[in-house]
N, C-alpha and C positions, 0 to 999 in steps of 0.2 A: 905867368900867373900860378903854376903851380912848383915850378923853382921855390917860389918867393914863400908861398907858405910852408912848403917843408925846410924850409933856412929859416925858417923863424918861431918853427913850432917840433925842429927836430926830434928833440927828445918824447913825444906825445905824440906818435903816428894814427893814433884814432881819430885823436882832436886836429890833426894838420888834415886829415881825410874831411872831419864832417865839414872843418871852414874853406877848404877850399872847394867839396860842395853848394856851398853856403852862396858862394860870394855870387852865381845867377852865375849869367852867359850858355856857355858851353859846360853846364854844371858838368855832365857826367863823365866828358874828354879830361877838365881841370880834376872833376877826382879822381879816375883813372892814371892818372899823370903818375899825382901825388899820392897815389899808394904803392902805385910801383917803386918810385923815388923810396917814400917807405920801406917797401920792400925789401928795397936794395941795401939799408943800411941797417935792416932790424932783424931780419926775416920776417915768415908769418905767422909767428907765435903768435903775435901782439893784434893779429886780425881776428876782433869779438864772435864766439859759439853760436849769436845771430845771426851773421853774417852771412858765416857758412851755410849753416841752416838755410837759409834764406835763397843760397844759389840753390840748393837740393830741391827744391820745392817745383811741380810741376807751372803753378803759377806763381811768379816771385810777387807782380802786383799786390800792393793792402789790401784788402776788403772795405767795400763801400762804406761809410759810414750812415747808421738812418737808420 
């Protein structure tokens, strides 16, 4: 599934990762694989700053709405 996503969205790596995750199932694994393949094609400069910032937080879970 991840390979298919990258093949159809190879020019838009961020879109490819978001599509891979939105397909459900093993979303984290599929998104990780799509991101790795996109990184192999494009390097890491395409990764949005917000994604990097989220990795640096101690608690990467979004705040609960309420």
